[in-house]
C-alpha positions in Angstrom: -65.6 -35.6 -84.4 -65.6 -38.1 -81.3 -64.1 -36.1 -78.3 -62.7 -39.3 -77.1 -61.0 -41.9 -78.7 -59.1 -45.4 -78.1 -56.4 -47.4 -79.4 -54.3 -49.5 -78.4 -50.1 -49.0 -78.8 -47.7 -51.3 -77.5 -50.2 -53.7 -75.9 -51.7 -50.6 -74.0 -54.9 -49.1 -74.3 -54.5 -45.1 -75.3 -57.3 -43.2 -74.2 -57.2 -39.6 -75.6 -59.7 -37.0 -74.7 -59.6 -34.3 -77.0 -62.4 -31.5 -76.4 -60.8 -28.0 -76.7 -60.8 -25.6 -75.2 -59.7 -27.1 -72.1 -60.9 -30.6 -72.4 -64.1 -30.3 -70.2 -66.0 -33.0 -68.8 -69.3 -32.4 -70.4 -71.8 -35.2 -71.7 -70.1 -36.4 -74.8 -66.7 -36.5 -72.9 -68.7 -38.9 -70.2 -70.0 -40.6 -72.5 -66.5 -41.3 -74.9 -64.3 -42.3 -71.7 -67.4 -44.8 -70.8 -67.3 -46.2 -73.9 -63.3 -46.7 -74.3 -63.4 -48.0 -70.9 -65.8 -50.4 -72.1 -64.0 -51.0 -75.5 -60.6 -51.6 -73.8 -62.2 -54.2 -71.1 -63.8 -56.3 -73.7 -60.7 -56.3 -75.8 -58.5 -57.7 -73.0 -56.5 -55.0 -72.1 -54.0 -55.2 -68.7 -52.7 -51.4 -68.9 -54.0 -48.3 -70.5 -53.2 -44.6 -70.6 -55.6 -41.5 -70.0 -54.2 -38.8 -71.6 -55.5 -35.3 -73.2 -54.7 -33.2 -76.4 -54.3 -29.7 -76.4 -52.8 -27.6 -73.8 -53.9 -29.1 -70.6 -55.4 -32.2 -69.2 -59.0 -32.0 -68.1 -60.1 -29.0 -66.4 -62.8 -29.6 -65.0 -66.2 -30.2 -65.6 -69.0 -28.2 -68.4 -70.1 -26.0 -66.1 -72.9 -24.6 -68.3 -74.3 -28.1 -67.6 -74.8 -26.7 -64.4 -78.2 -25.0 -64.4 -79.8 -28.0 -66.2 -80.8 -31.9 -65.0 -77.6 -34.1 -64.9 -77.5 -36.8 -67.6 -76.8 -39.9 -67.9 -73.8 -41.1 -68.0 -73.1 -39.5 -64.6 -69.6 -38.7 -63.5 -69.0 -40.6 -60.6 -70.1 -43.7 -62.0 -67.7 -43.6 -64.8 -65.0 -42.6 -62.5 -66.1 -45.7 -60.5 -66.4 -47.5 -63.6 -62.8 -46.5 -64.6 -61.1 -47.7 -60.8 -63.5 -51.0 -60.7 -62.3 -52.0 -64.4 -59.6 -54.9 -64.4 -57.1 -52.5 -67.0 -54.5 -50.7 -64.7 -54.8 -46.9 -65.7 -52.2 -44.4 -65.8 -53.4 -40.5 -65.7 -50.6 -39.0 -67.7 -51.3 -35.3 -67.1 -50.1 -31.4 -68.4 -51.6 -28.4 -67.9 -54.2 -27.7 -65.3 -55.7 -30.8 -63.9 -58.9 -29.6 -61.9 -62.2 -30.6 -60.3 -63.1 -33.8 -62.6 -60.0 -34.1 -64.4 -58.5 -34.4 -60.6 -61.1 -37.1 -59.5 -60.2 -38.7 -63.1 -56.7 -38.9 -62.4 -57.6 -40.2 -58.6 -59.7 -42.7 -60.3 -56.6 -44.2 -62.0 -54.1 -46.4 -60.6 -51.1 -44.1 -61.3 -50.7 -40.8 -61.8 -47.6 -38.9 -63.6 -47.2 -35.3 -64.8 -45.2 -32.8 -66.4 -43.2 -30.2 -63.7 -45.4 -27.2 -65.1 -48.6 -28.8 -64.3 -50.9 -28.0 -61.3 -54.2 -29.8 -60.0 -57.2 -28.5 -57.9 -60.7 -28.9 -57.0 -61.8 -25.5 -57.4 -65.5 -26.2 -57.4 -66.0 -24.2 -53.5 -65.3 -21.2 -55.9 -68.6 -22.0 -57.8 -70.1 -22.5 -54.5 -70.3 -26.4 -54.8 -68.3 -29.4 -53.2 -66.6 -31.7 -56.1 -69.7 -34.3 -57.5 -67.3 -37.3 -58.4 -65.5 -38.2 -55.4 -63.2 -35.4 -54.8 -63.9 -34.6 -51.4 -63.6 -39.0 -50.5 -60.9 -39.9 -52.4 -58.2 -37.0 -52.0 -58.2 -37.4 -48.4 -57.7 -41.2 -48.9 -54.9 -40.5 -51.5 -53.2 -37.4 -49.3 -54.0 -38.6 -46.1 -50.9 -41.0 -44.8 -50.7 -38.3 -42.1 -52.0 -35.3 -40.4 -49.8 -33.0 -43.3 -51.8 -34.8 -45.8 -55.3 -34.3 -44.5 -54.9 -30.7 -44.0 -53.6 -29.9 -47.8 -56.9 -32.1 -48.6 -58.3 -29.4 -46.7 -57.0 -26.8 -47.9 -57.4 -27.9 -51.9 -60.4 -28.2 -50.9 -62.3 -25.4 -49.2 -59.9 -22.8 -50.6 -59.7 -24.1 -54.1 -56.6 -23.3 -54.6 -54.1 -24.8 -57.2 -50.8 -26.7 -55.9 -47.6 -27.5 -58.3 -46.5 -31.0 -59.5 -43.8 -30.9 -56.8 -45.8 -30.7 -53.9 -48.2 -33.3 -55.1 -45.4 -35.5 -55.7 -44.1 -34.8 -52.2 -47.5 -35.9 -50.4 -47.9 -39.0 -52.3 -50.6 -37.8 -54.7 -48.1 -38.5 -57.8 -45.9 -41.2 -59.0 -43.6 -39.4 -61.0 -42.7 -35.8 -62.6 -41.7 -36.5 -66.1 -40.2 -34.5 -68.9 -42.1 -32.9 -71.5 -42.1 -35.9 -73.7 -44.8 -37.3 -71.9 -46.1 -39.8 -74.5 -43.0 -41.4 -74.7 -42.5 -41.2 -70.3 -46.6 -42.6 -69.9 -45.3 -45.7 -72.0 -42.3 -45.7 -70.5 -43.7 -46.0 -67.1 -45.0 -49.5 -67.6 -41.8 -50.8 -68.0 -40.9 -49.0 -64.5 -40.5 -50.7 -60.9 -43.4 -48.2 -59.8 -45.9 -50.3 -61.9 -44.8 -53.7 -61.5 -47.5 -53.8 -58.5 -51.0 -52.0 -59.1 -51.4 -50.2 -56.0 -54.6 -50.2 -53.9 -57.4 -48.1 -55.4 -57.8 -44.7 -54.0 -61.3 -45.4 -52.6 -60.3 -48.2 -50.7 -57.1 -46.6 -49.2 -56.8 -45.7 -45.1 -56.1 -42.2 -43.5 -54.1 -41.5 -40.9 -56.7 -41.2 -37.6 -57.0 -37.6 -36.3 -57.6 -36.3 -33.1 -60.8 -35.5 -31.4 -60.7 -31.8 -31.9 -59.3 -31.6 -35.2 -62.2 -31.3 -37.4 -63.7 -28.1 -35.0 -60.1 -26.7 -35.0 -60.6 -26.5 -38.6 -63.5 -25.7 -39.0 -62.6 -22.3 -37.3 -60.1 -21.5 -39.4 -62.5 -22.3 -42.9 -64.9 -20.1 -41.1 -62.3 -17.1 -40.3 -61.4 -17.1 -44.0 -64.8 -17.9 -45.5 -66.4 -14.7 -45.1 -69.7 -15.7 -45.6 -69.0 -18.3 -48.1 -70.9 -21.5 -47.0 -69.2 -24.2 -49.4 -65.9 -24.3 -47.7 -68.0 -25.4 -44.8 -69.8 -28.0 -46.7 -66.5 -29.0 -48.4 -65.3 -29.5 -44.6 -68.2 -31.6 -43.6 -67.9 -33.8 -46.9 -64.0 -34.6 -46.0 -64.9 -35.3 -42.7 -67.8 -37.7 -44.0 -64.5 -39.6 -45.7 -63.3 -40.3 -42.1 -66.0 -41.8 -40.8 -67.5 -44.1 -43.5 -66.2 -45.9 -46.2 -66.6 -44.7 -50.0 -69.5 -46.3 -51.1 -71.2 -44.7 -48.1 -69.3 -41.0 -48.4 -69.6 -41.0 -52.4 -73.2 -40.9 -52.6 -73.2 -38.5 -49.8 -70.7 -36.1 -51.9 -72.7 -35.9 -54.8 -76.3 -35.5 -53.2 -74.8 -32.2 -51.5 -73.2 -31.1 -54.9 -76.8 -31.3 -56.8 -78.5 -29.5 -53.7 -75.9 -26.9 -53.7 -76.2 -26.3 -57.7 -79.2 -24.3 -57.2 -78.5 -22.6 -54.1 -78.2 -18.7 -54.4 -74.7 -18.7 -53.7 -73.8 -20.9 -56.6 -75.9 -19.2 -59.0 -74.0 -15.9 -58.4 -71.0 -17.3 -58.1 -71.2 -19.2 -61.7 -72.8 -15.7 -63.0 -69.4 -14.1 -61.4 -67.6 -16.9 -63.3 -69.2 -16.3 -66.6 -69.0 -12.5 -66.0 -65.7 -13.3 -65.5 -65.0 -14.6 -69.2 -67.8 -11.9 -70.7 -65.9 -8.5 -69.3 -63.4 -8.6 -71.5 -65.4 -8.6 -74.3 -67.6 -5.5 -75.0 -69.6 -4.9 -78.1 -67.3 -1.7 -78.7 -64.2 -3.9 -79.2 -65.9 -6.4 -81.3 -64.2 -5.8 -84.6 -60.9 -3.9 -83.5 -57.4 -4.8 -83.4 -55.0 -4.3 -80.6 -52.0 -2.3 -81.2 -48.7 -4.5 -80.3 -46.7 -2.6 -77.4 -43.4 -3.3 -75.2 -42.5 -0.3 -73.6 -44.9 1.6 -71.5 -44.2 5.2 -69.9 -45.4 5.9 -66.8 -45.2 9.7 -65.5 -45.4 9.4 -61.9 -43.2 8.1 -59.3 -45.0 7.7 -56.2 -47.5 4.9 -54.8 -49.6 4.9 -57.8 -47.0 5.1 -60.4 -44.7 3.0 -59.3 -47.1 0.6 -58.5 -48.4 0.3 -61.9 -45.0 0.1 -62.9 -44.0 -2.8 -61.2 -47.3 -4.5 -62.5 -46.1 -3.7 -66.2 -42.3 -5.0 -65.4 -43.7 -8.3 -63.8 -45.5 -8.4 -67.0 -42.4 -8.6 -69.2 -42.6 -4.9 -70.4 -40.4 -2.4 -70.3 -40.8 0.7 -68.8 -39.6 4.2 -68.6 -40.2 6.0 -66.0 -40.3 10.6 -65.4 -40.2 11.4 -62.3 -39.1 14.9 -61.0 -36.3 12.9 -58.5 -35.9 10.0 -60.4 -33.8 8.5 -57.7 -37.1 8.5 -55.6 -38.9 6.6 -58.4 -35.7 4.1 -58.4 -36.2 3.5 -54.5 -40.0 3.1 -55.2 -39.4 0.4 -57.7 -36.5 -1.4 -56.2 -38.8 -1.6 -52.8 -42.1 -3.4 -54.5 -39.8 -5.3 -56.4 -37.7 -6.5 -53.5 -41.0 -7.6 -51.7 -41.6 -9.9 -54.7 -38.9 -11.5 -54.1 -39.5 -11.6 -50.4 -42.8 -13.4 -51.4 -41.5 -15.5 -53.5 -42.5 -14.1 -57.2 -39.1 -13.5 -57.8 -35.6 -14.7 -57.1 -32.7 -13.5 -57.5 -31.8 -13.7 -61.0 -35.2 -12.9 -62.1 -34.6 -9.5 -59.8 -31.8 -8.7 -62.0 -33.4 -9.4 -65.3 -36.8 -7.4 -64.1 -34.8 -4.2 -62.9 -32.7 -4.1 -66.2 -35.9 -3.7 -68.3 -36.7 0.1 -66.0 -35.6 3.0 -66.5 -36.3 6.6 -64.6 -35.6 10.0 -65.4 -36.8 13.0 -64.6 -36.6 14.2 -68.7 -40.2 13.1 -71.0 -37.6 12.2 -74.5 -37.1 9.3 -72.9 -41.0 8.5 -73.8 -39.8 8.8 -77.4 -39.8 4.7 -78.7 -42.6 3.9 -75.9 -46.4 2.6 -77.3 -48.5 3.7 -74.6 -47.9 6.6 -71.7 -49.8 6.3 -68.5 -49.8 9.6 -66.4 -50.2 8.7 -62.5 -49.6 12.2 -61.2 -52.2 13.7 -58.1 -55.5 14.6 -58.7 -54.9 18.5 -60.2 -56.2 19.5 -63.6 -53.5 21.4 -65.0 -50.9 19.1 -63.5 -52.2 16.5 -65.9 -52.7 18.9 -68.6 -49.2 19.6 -68.7 -48.0 16.2 -68.6 -50.3 15.2 -71.7 -48.9 18.5 -73.5 -45.6 16.8 -72.5 -45.7 13.4 -73.4 -47.7 14.6 -76.9 -44.3 16.6 -77.8 -42.1 14.0 -77.4 -44.2 10.6 -78.7 -45.1 9.5 -81.9 -48.8 10.8 -83.3 -50.4 7.2 -82.7 -48.9 6.3 -79.4 -51.4 6.1 -76.7 -51.7 8.3 -73.9 -53.3 7.5 -70.7 -54.6 9.3 -67.7 -54.7 7.0 -64.6 -57.8 9.9 -63.2 -60.2 8.5 -60.6 -62.5 11.4 -61.0 -61.2 13.8 -63.5 -63.1 14.2 -67.5 -60.2 12.7 -69.5 -60.9 15.2 -72.5 -60.6 18.1 -70.5 -57.0 16.7 -69.5 -56.4 15.5 -73.4 -58.0 19.2 -74.9 -54.8 20.3 -76.5 -53.8 17.0 -77.4 -54.0 16.3 -81.3 -55.3 13.2 -82.4 -57.7 12.5 -79.8 -58.8 9.1 -80.7 -55.7 7.3 -79.1 -56.4 9.5 -75.5 -58.3 6.7 -73.1 -58.7 6.6 -69.4 -56.7 3.4 -67.7 -57.9 3.8 -63.7 -55.8 1.5 -61.7 -56.4 0.5 -58.1 -53.8 1.0 -55.4 -52.2 -0.9 -55.1 -51.9 -1.0 -58.8 -49.3 -4.0 -58.3 -51.9 -6.1 -56.5 -55.2 -4.9 -57.0 -57.0 -7.0 -60.3 -59.2 -3.9 -61.6 -58.6 -2.1 -64.5 -61.4 0.5 -65.6 -60.8 1.2 -69.2 -62.3 4.9 -69.8 -63.4 5.6 -73.6 -63.6 9.0 -74.4 -66.6 9.7 -77.4 -63.1 10.1 -79.6 -61.5 6.9 -78.4 -60.7 4.8 -81.2 -61.9 0.8 -81.1 -58.6 -0.1 -81.6 -57.3 1.7 -78.8 -59.8 0.3 -77.0 -59.0 -3.1 -77.8 -55.0 -2.2 -76.8 -56.1 -1.4 -73.8 -57.7 -4.3 -72.9 -54.6 -6.8 -74.5 -52.7 -4.7 -71.5 -55.3 -5.1 -69.0 -54.7 -9.0 -70.1 -50.9 -8.9 -70.2 -51.3 -7.4 -66.4 -53.5 -10.5 -65.5 -56.0 -7.3 -64.5 -59.9 -7.7 -64.9 -60.4 -4.7 -67.6 -63.9 -3.5 -67.7 -65.0 -0.4 -70.3 -66.2 2.7 -68.5 -68.0 5.8 -70.2 -66.9 9.4 -68.7 -68.9 10.4 -65.5 -67.4 11.8 -62.5 -65.8 8.7 -60.4 -66.6 6.4 -63.6 -68.3 3.3 -62.7 -66.7 2.1 -59.3 -66.1 5.6 -57.5 -69.8 6.9 -58.8 -70.9 3.8 -57.1 -69.1 4.3 -54.4 -69.4 7.8 -53.8 -73.6 6.4 -53.5 -72.8 3.8 -50.8 -70.8 6.5 -48.7 -73.7 8.8 -48.9 -76.1 6.6 -47.8 -73.9 5.3 -45.2 -73.5 9.1 -43.6 -77.4 9.2 -43.8 -77.5 6.4 -41.6 -75.1 7.7 -39.2 -76.7 11.4 -39.0 -79.9 9.4 -38.1 -78.9 7.2 -35.2 -76.6 4.6 -36.5 -72.8 4.4 -35.5 -69.4 3.6 -37.8 -68.9 0.7 -35.9 -72.4 -0.5 -36.1 -72.2 0.0 -40.0 -69.4 -1.7 -40.2 -70.1 -5.0 -38.1 -73.3 -5.0 -41.0 -71.6 -4.6 -44.0 -68.8 -7.4 -42.9 -72.0 -9.4 -41.8 -72.7 -9.1 -45.2 -69.6 -10.6 -47.0 -68.0 -6.9 -47.7 -64.0 -7.4 -46.6 -64.5 -4.0 -44.5 -67.4 -1.6 -43.9 -67.7 2.0 -45.3 -65.8 3.7 -42.5 -63.4 1.5 -42.3 -62.5 1.7 -45.7 -62.5 5.3 -45.4 -59.9 5.1 -42.7 -57.1 3.0 -45.1 -57.5 4.4 -48.1 -57.3 8.3 -46.6 -60.3 10.3 -45.7 -58.2 13.5 -47.5 -59.0 11.5 -50.6 -62.9 12.2 -50.4 -62.5 15.2 -48.7 -61.0 17.0 -51.4 -63.3 15.2 -53.8 -66.4 16.8 -52.1 -64.5 20.4 -51.7 -64.3 20.2 -56.1 -68.1 18.8 -56.4 -69.3 21.6 -53.4 -70.0 24.4 -56.4 -72.2 22.3 -58.3 -74.1 20.2 -55.8 -77.5 20.1 -55.6 -79.0 22.1 -53.1 -81.5 20.2 -52.3 -79.6 17.3 -51.8 -78.8 16.2 -47.7 -75.4 16.7 -47.2 -73.7 15.4 -43.8 -70.2 17.1 -42.9 -68.7 14.8 -40.2 -66.1 13.6 -42.2 -65.3 16.9 -43.2 -64.6 17.9 -39.4 -62.7 14.8 -38.9 -60.2 16.0 -41.7 -60.2 19.7 -40.0 -58.9 18.0 -37.0 -56.6 16.5 -39.0 -57.5 13.3 -38.1 -57.5 11.4 -41.8 -57.3 7.6 -40.9 -54.9 4.7 -40.5 -51.3 6.7 -41.4 -52.5 9.8 -39.1 -53.5 7.2 -36.3 -57.0 8.3 -36.1 -60.0 9.0 -38.4 -63.1 7.6 -37.7 -61.5 5.2 -35.8 -58.4 5.3 -33.2 -55.1 3.7 -33.9 -52.1 2.5 -31.8 -48.8 3.1 -33.2 -48.4 0.3 -35.6 -51.5 -1.6 -35.9 -54.2 -1.6 -37.7 -57.1 -2.3 -35.4 -59.5 -0.1 -35.5 -60.7 1.0 -32.0 -64.1 2.5 -31.3 -63.4 6.5 -30.5 -65.9 8.2 -28.1 -65.1 11.6 -29.6 -66.3 10.4 -32.9 -69.2 9.1 -31.5 -69.6 12.1 -29.7 -69.1 14.2 -32.5 -71.8 12.2 -34.3 -74.5 12.9 -31.5 -73.9 16.9 -31.7 -74.2 16.7 -35.7 -77.7 15.2 -35.2 -78.8 17.4 -31.9 -77.9 20.2 -33.6 -79.6 19.8 -37.1 -82.7 18.9 -35.2 -82.7 14.9 -35.8 -84.2 12.4 -33.1 -81.9 9.4 -34.2 -83.1 6.1 -34.1 -82.0 2.3 -34.4 -81.2 0.4 -37.1 -81.3 -3.2 -37.3 -77.8 -4.8 -39.4 -80.6 -6.1 -42.2 -82.1 -2.9 -42.5 -78.6 -1.2 -43.2 -77.7 -3.8 -45.8 -80.9 -3.4 -47.7 -80.5 0.1 -47.8 -76.8 0.2 -48.6 -77.3 -2.8 -51.3 -80.4 -0.8 -53.2 -78.2 2.3 -53.2 -75.5 0.4 -55.1 -78.3 -1.3 -57.4 -80.0 2.3 -57.9 -76.5 3.6 -58.9 -75.9 1.1 -61.0 -78.9 1.1 -63.0 -78.6 5.1 -63.7 -75.3 4.3 -65.1 -76.4 1.7 -67.2 -79.4 4.3 -68.4 -76.3 6.6 -69.2 -74.6 4.0 -71.2 -71.7 4.7 -68.7 -71.3 1.0 -68.4 -72.8 -1.2 -71.7 -73.9 -4.1 -69.1 -75.1 -4.7 -65.5 -71.9 -7.3 -65.1 -69.4 -4.8 -66.0 -70.8 -3.2 -62.8 -70.7 -6.7 -61.2 -66.8 -7.1 -62.0 -65.6 -3.6 -61.2 -67.3 -3.9 -57.7 -66.0 -7.3 -57.1 -62.5 -7.0 -58.3 -61.8 -3.3 -57.0 -64.0 -2.4 -53.7 -63.9 -6.5 -52.7 -67.8 -6.7 -53.0 -68.9 -10.8 -52.0 -67.7 -12.6 -55.3 -70.6 -15.4 -53.4 -73.2 -12.7 -54.0 -72.3 -12.1 -57.8 -71.6 -8.2 -57.3 -74.2 -6.2 -56.6 -76.6 -5.9 -59.8 -76.2 -9.7 -59.7 -77.7 -9.1 -56.1 -80.1 -7.2 -56.5 -82.0 -9.7 -59.0 -81.7 -12.3 -56.4 -83.4 -9.9 -54.1 -86.3 -8.9 -57.0 -87.2 -5.3 -57.9 -90.3 -5.3 -55.0 -87.8 -5.7 -52.3 -85.1 -3.0 -53.8 -87.7 -0.3 -54.5 -89.4 -1.0 -50.5 -85.8 -0.3 -49.4 -85.5 2.3 -52.0 -88.5 4.0 -50.8 -87.0 4.2 -46.7 -84.6 5.5 -48.6 -86.0 8.4 -50.0 -88.1 8.9 -47.5 -85.3 9.3 -44.8 -83.2 11.8 -47.2 -86.2 13.4 -49.4 -84.6 15.2 -52.4 -81.0 13.1 -52.6 -81.9 10.7 -54.6 -82.0 10.3 -58.1 -83.9 6.6 -58.9 -83.3 4.5 -62.0 -86.6 4.2 -64.0 -86.7 0.8 -63.5 -87.3 1.5 -59.4 -89.9 4.3 -60.3 
């Protein structure tokens, strides 16, 4: 089937793109569009409409082509042909208008869209600049004033999407129309707006900017980029638009786009893009059928339980919360929903509607008609076992019962429950109404349909579900424990918290391991270490400095002190000489001659440990695929997306580099690490 068709209706050239699922601008679409422009021109048409079938306008380029040499016709040439043709073109848009789709719209003379249409240039999220005029046309389309220029920079450098109303306000749209898009598009040519075709976007002038405009913008972009380079490439490309005409700037943009396709960051970001689409399709649910679900029971109304409940409520589900103190549960939910109102996620009417789907009681009988139950009480095995027993007593035999445990074995929690096929782990990350990761932990008994239902729930909650097997900490926290252990070895041997944190921030992490511990609370790890102490290998090196801090009641930000000091009301960590003295005393008592580590050495050792632990997780079949591990670390732990996740980062570094770093690690702490077969 031809993905692009050309027809004449009411003296209008109608060019229709029909290339499911998202009308991506692939080779066949580019070729079809070029032919349609030629045909309409040959027919002497004066006006034409570019439209799309399906759920969206063109939502970008064909990313699968990016790893291969570009093939003609090249997209910028097609769009230039469209803009230069004697026909006045109208882009009639709906759905999402992204990347090459937005560039297509800007090559047209007029642009209209339905009210719920969204627009963006997300190439930066793939480590690229737009390749068909996006950075050159957008500032000319919007940049009649400084505000418009700043918006163009924001869209190109952040990759965020904007609404049709915002684009209309800044002059990027000619009209917002009703859902009857095709009729409105034809009628548009009868309106006064269409009487005179405007100057082509590529030939429009822009507002002049102050001399320090781009240096100021660069500071903002650098701060937000956190090591990603494509935002700066996009800013530079927009600056070209202000200093050259389109005929000079567009080839520069195209060349930068093609060069960046082969960059490490773009390759890593494309890996993350495709991993994001594959992670929800593990082999374990290939032929499974998800159960329907409408109402969720949640046991526990604290920070985690209220976060899970809020996430479910905002997704349109009914929630029955079981909480010892129902007033506390209701207050916590109300606080989170009011926060959503303040952030513009809900209006007052929606708030009341959402709250009407929530019930809180201390009586387990309210779970009777629920499809799924999630326990979210504190990490105590006996307490969780009691919760499961009460849920099983009141819920249907086939209702799914899930535990939100971070470390405990779901088999132990559910050992007395009939129909073990319905038991699953649903490990949310705090704050659960914000964090996008959901580890879906299968037991040997969990049915494929229950797993499929868990992935459907993740999708409903707009979270990234990742399948995990049973081990202490599952995927994410197991790797985090290894990461922190290596950080402690560096600490004992010569580094300090602020140096290790700084090195990992420079790598691209949002914060270092010690800043993160202070944020989440040191008592959590302390309790877990005490739980594991009886089974700890005596040959494994153990660094008790964090335990000593907890014994001093330095639990992190909430207590005003942890690895760092925190002034009242501040989250800014301040280096504490007392902590460094504590570290020095420990090294001295252990007879350790402290040495210096540079940032590169710290980073290599920390990433090598993550790669090694990930490979062990794969060997033990805790994760099906390396991409699952990458998605866990990106979505749950802030691993820089532009590095593709730790497993991808290790593959880019190469096995020999990882082995060399692991040699340094094992030499540093003999008997403390088990190496994956890949790295022996």
